[in-house]
N, C-alpha and C positions, 0 to 999 in steps of 0.2 A: 504493500500501500502504500511505502514509502516512495518509489517511483515513480508514482502519481502526481503531478501537479496539482496543490492545495486551490487552485483555485477551479480545477474539472470533475478535483473533488466532491467538493463545496457544489458546480451543478447538477453534477448528474447526479447527483445524493447516494456516495460511494460510500460501504463502511467495510470494517474488517470483517473479515468470518475467521471464525478459530480452528476451522476445518472441512475437508468435504470429498467427496469421496467420486472419481471421475472415472467413466469403464463404457465396453461398447452399448450395453443395455442404460443406463444411467437419464436415458432423456436424452434432447437436442437442442441446436440452441438454433434458432434461425433469425441474421443479419437483419434480415428484411423489416422481421418485426420487432426487434429492438429498434429498429431507426422507427417503425410509427409507433411503439411507444412514447420515444422520446420527444417525437413532433407532437401528440397528443396533449407531452405534459407541456409542452408551451404554449402548446395554445392557451392554459388555466396560469400558469405557474410565471409567467414573464408579460413585460408591458409590452412591448413589442412583438407584435403580432408576425409567426414567422409564414412565409409564403413556401409551397408545393408545386414546383411548375414541374410537369412532366412531358414527355417530348424535345428535351433541353439541355444544350447543348454548352459545358464551357468550352467556349473559343479560344480564350485568353485571360493570363491575368495581365491588371494593369498594375505599378508599382510606380511609389513616389521619386524622386531624386535621390534618397538614400537608401535603394535595394527594396525599402517594403511594400512589399505586397498591401495594396488598398483598395481592392475592388475584382470585381470580374465583365468580363465580356462574354456576356452570354446571346443564346441562337437559339432562337424554336420559327418557325417557318418562314425558314432564309432571314429572319428579321435580329438584329443586332441588338443588343441592349445594352447600357452600362451601367453596372450596379455597383455602388461605392462600399466599403465593408470597414468596420474599425476594426477587425480582425477577417481573416481567410484561412481554412483551414487546408492544408492540399492533400487530396483523396483521391487520388487520381491512381494509384496502383503501378500498374506495368504500364500505364501510358502518360507515369506523370514527364517521363523527358522531351515526350510529344508536345504535353501542355506547352510544358516548358520552354521549348525551340519558339511554336507558334506566341507567344511573348515575349521574345526578343531577348529571351536568358541569355548570357553567352556561358559556351559551354564548359569552362570549369568551373559555372555553378551550377551544375544539372547533378541529380542525383544517382549513386554507384549500382542504378539498376537495369540489369539486361532482361529484358520481355524472352521467355519460353514457351512453346506452346508445346502439346503431350504430360506426360504424368512423369512424376518424378518417382524411384524405388526405393 
């Protein structure tokens, strides 16, 4: 629990656990349902209303002069929209470097991620 940022811990309401069991037959975790849960919680717990946009792609990140991410350019139905943000979470997985490239990020600032297809054993 110490590895999680205190602000993130407070925002998500995370609490330490004493122990647990994890095995093949113990259950499952659905990240999509977790996202829905966080979204629904945000509807009641925060003054700023969340917006869910389906079929929308993040075309690029926007940066200030110091190199800090300040927002995103969204692309929906071929229409671009700038969205400014106080904080940007980069959660694009193996597509991170493609997004950083489209955003004009220098190669030396990109992530050490190598997309692979197939399954690892």
